[in-house]
N, C-alpha and C positions, 0 to 999 in steps of 0.2 A: 114805613121807613123805619129802620132801626135807629135807635138814639145815637150810637156810635157812628153811623153813616152820616146823620145829620151834623154831629159835631165836626166830622172830618170835612164835610162840605163848607161849613161855616169857617173853619180854619183856612181852607184853601181860597175861599172867596175873600176873606179879610186880608190875606197876603197879596193875592194877585190883583184883585180890584180896589184894594185899599178902602174897603168899606168897613164901617164899625160893627162890632159884634152886636150892639144894640139894634141897629137896623136889620141885620140879618136874623136875628132872633125872633122878630115879629112876623116874618114871612111864613106863609103856609108851607107845607112839605111840597106841594105841586110847584109853587112859585120858586122855592129854593132849588128844587131839582132842575127846573126849567133854566134859571140863571146859571146854575152850576155846569149843566151840560153845554149851553152856549159858550160860557167863559172857558171851560176845559177844552173844548174843540178848537176854539181860537187860539188858545195858549199853547196847545199842542202843535197846531200848524206853525205857529211863530217859532217854536223851538226847532222844528224840523229845518226851517229856513236858515236858522243861525248855524 
């Protein structure tokens, strides 16, 4: 994973899930990617309903 991708994922998750950057920084790339994809899919579906 590119560093910029990781930073973008962390920014998105910290806004949407209101998680601290410190907690997100210690996740592995796989864990971060999994959490991001689950959150993004849910967020995207929610936005479509609104």
